[in-house]
C-alpha positions in Angstrom: -27.2 -16.0 -53.1 -24.7 -13.8 -51.4 -23.8 -14.4 -47.8 -23.3 -11.3 -45.6 -20.3 -11.9 -43.3 -19.3 -8.4 -42.2 -21.2 -5.5 -40.6 -19.6 -2.1 -39.9 -19.3 -1.4 -36.2 -20.9 2.0 -36.5 -24.1 0.4 -37.8 -24.6 -1.9 -34.9 -26.6 -0.9 -31.8 -24.5 0.1 -28.8 -25.7 -3.0 -26.8 -24.2 -5.3 -29.4 -20.7 -3.7 -29.6 -18.2 -5.5 -27.4 -16.5 -3.4 -24.8 -13.1 -3.9 -23.4 -13.0 -4.8 -19.7 -10.6 -3.2 -17.3 -8.5 -5.7 -15.5 -6.7 -4.7 -12.4 -3.8 -7.0 -11.6 -2.2 -6.0 -8.4 -0.9 -7.7 -5.3 -3.1 -7.6 -2.2 -1.9 -5.3 0.6 -2.9 -7.7 3.3 -3.0 -11.5 3.3 -5.8 -13.6 4.8 -5.3 -14.4 8.5 -2.9 -11.5 8.9 -3.0 -9.2 11.9 -3.9 -5.6 11.2 -4.7 -2.4 13.2 -7.9 -0.5 12.7 -8.9 2.5 14.9 -6.3 1.5 17.5 -7.6 -2.1 17.8 -6.0 -5.3 16.6 -7.9 -7.4 14.2 -7.6 -10.3 11.8 -8.4 -10.3 8.1 -10.9 -13.1 7.3 -12.0 -12.1 3.8 -11.1 -9.7 1.0 -12.4 -8.6 -2.4 -12.1 -5.7 -4.9 -14.6 -3.4 -6.3 -14.9 -2.9 -10.0 -12.5 0.1 -9.8 -9.9 -1.9 -7.9 -10.5 -0.7 -4.4 -9.6 -3.3 -1.8 -12.3 -4.1 0.8 -11.4 -6.3 3.7 -13.6 -8.1 6.2 -12.0 -8.0 9.7 -12.8 -9.4 13.1 -11.6 -7.4 16.2 -9.5 -9.3 18.8 -10.4 -7.0 21.7 -14.1 -6.6 21.4 -16.9 -9.1 21.0 -16.7 -11.0 17.7 -18.3 -8.9 15.0 -17.4 -8.4 11.4 -16.4 -5.1 9.9 -16.0 -4.2 6.2 -13.0 -1.8 5.9 -11.2 -0.2 3.0 -7.6 -1.4 2.7 -6.1 2.0 2.9 -7.5 2.5 6.4 -5.7 -0.6 7.9 -2.1 -0.8 9.2 0.2 -3.8 9.4 0.9 -5.3 12.8 4.2 -7.1 13.1 
């Protein structure tokens, strides 16, 4: 009895073919608990995550207004020293 150990990739259904995942390795623009400026208001970064395409999204809380969370793209924030 012959054992089948190899199948040509072109014969497999697309769902069974492994795909390479893109891995975005980059430093974060802003650290947690850092002060930033958004629309002329000072805020604090409380959380951050990336989309599958590598876009940074930050959760900020404004220091001037009533505490409310905002989800902001990293490119729209500025560093406050």
